[in-house]
N, C-alpha and C positions, 0 to 999 in steps of 0.2 A: 239341148236346152240347158240353161244354167240352173244349178241347184240354188234355191233361195235361202237355204239354211247354212250356207258356207260362211264360216267366220272369216272376216277380212282383217280387221284391226280393232284396237281398243284405245279410247281416250281416257287417260287416267292421270292422276297427279304424278309428278316426277318422283322417282324412287327416293331421292334424298329428302324431299319434303314429306313424303309419305312416312318415312321412318321417323322423322322428327315429330310429326303429328301424332303417330301412334305411341311413341315413347313418352312424349310429354303428356298425352292424354291419360295413359295408364299411370304415370307418376302422380298426376293430379288426383286420379281416382283413388289410388292407394293411400296417399297422404291424407286426403280429406276423409276417407273412411276410417283410418286410424284415429284421426282427430275427433270425429264424431263419436266413435266407440269409447275412447278414453274419457271424453267429456261426460258422456252418459254414465260411465262407471263411477267416475269421481262424484258426480251429482248424486247418484243413488247411494253410494257408500258413505259419503261425508255429510252431505246436505248443509254445508256451511255457507253456500252462496245462494242467493234467491233465484226464483224462477226466471226473471227477466235477464239476469246475468247468464244463466244457462242458455236461454233462448238466443242471446247475442253471441255467445260462444259457439252455438250450433249454426247460426246463419253465415258466419264467415266461411267455414269449409263447404257449405252448400253451394256457394258461388263457384268454388274450385271443382266441385263434383260435377256441376252442370257444364262448366267449361271443358272438363276432361271428356265428358260424353260427346260434346259437340266436336272436339278435336278428333276423336276416334271415328265419328260418323263422317267427318269431312275427308278422312283418309280413304273411306270406302266408296266415295262417289266416283262413278265411272260410266262410260258409255261404250257398249260393244256394238260394232257395226258389222252387220251381215249383208249379204246381197239382197237388197229389197226392203230391209227394215232395220231399225235402230232399237236397241234395248238399253234403257236408262236405269241404272242401279244407284240408289241412294239409301244407305242404311240397310234395312230389311225389305224395302219396297222395290218393285221391279215393274217398269212400264214399257210397253212396246209401241213404237210409232212406225208407220210405213214411211220410207225415206222420201216418197213423193209428196207427203203431207207436211213436210218440214220446210220452213222458210228460215233464212239467215239474215242477220244484219251485217252491215259493214263493221269492221273492227273499230270500236270506240275507245277513246282514252278516258278512263275513269280516274278522277283525282279525289283523294281523301286526305283528311287532316291527320297528321301523326302526333303533333304536339307543338311545343314551343321551345326554341333554343334560348336559354337564359331569360325566359319570360318576356322576350321582345320580338323575336323573329318566328313567324309561323313556319313550321316544317311540314311539307306535304309529300305524299307518295303518289305514284300513278301506276296504272295497270292497263294494258291493252286488252279489252274485253270483247268477246264475240257472243252475241245472244242468239239463240235458236228459238223459233216460234212454231206453234202448230198451225193448222190451216185456218183457225179462227183468229189468229193474231195474239194468242195468249202465250207468254214466255214459258218455254219448257225447261231449258237449262241455259246457263251461261258459263263460259270458261275464260280464264285469263292466261297470263304467261306461264303459270305454274303447271299447266297441263300440256301433254304431248299429243300430236296428231290432230289438233284443232283445225289447222288449215286444210288438212286432207279431207276431213268431214265437210268442211265448208265447200270445197271443190265438188265433192260427191253430191251435195244437196243442190248446187247450181246445175250440175249435169242432169240430175233427176227432174228438176223443174223445167228444163228445156225440152225434155221428151214429151 
């Protein structure tokens, strides 16, 4: 009899992108934290600028603080595949799904707007995305080209659905 707790493989962001996400996330966290602390110290010690100027100076690094946290959490998103079930990790949360309860979609091309070249021509990007659903049809997770082993999980889900 096969052991159901045997680890098989992991779907995670590719190493180079993970390093970039973590480094940029920590950089944004550190810079925004320093900016907020220095702004608060200057406001308290000198009080030469008004409260609304202080509030505006604090709101700018808050955007970078939130973006840094999102970048670090995106680097921790992964799926571990065991025999019989799948464990989805995102940040500090962990959810388990039986592999027989998961459905998959065909790979879809997702197009998004990047910006405009010389304010005339729209520049778009695309990503091949695979979405996995639970037995009720609710999307559980989706993975694009930046992740490894997605096709392998897709094949395992199809095999489990046939049984």
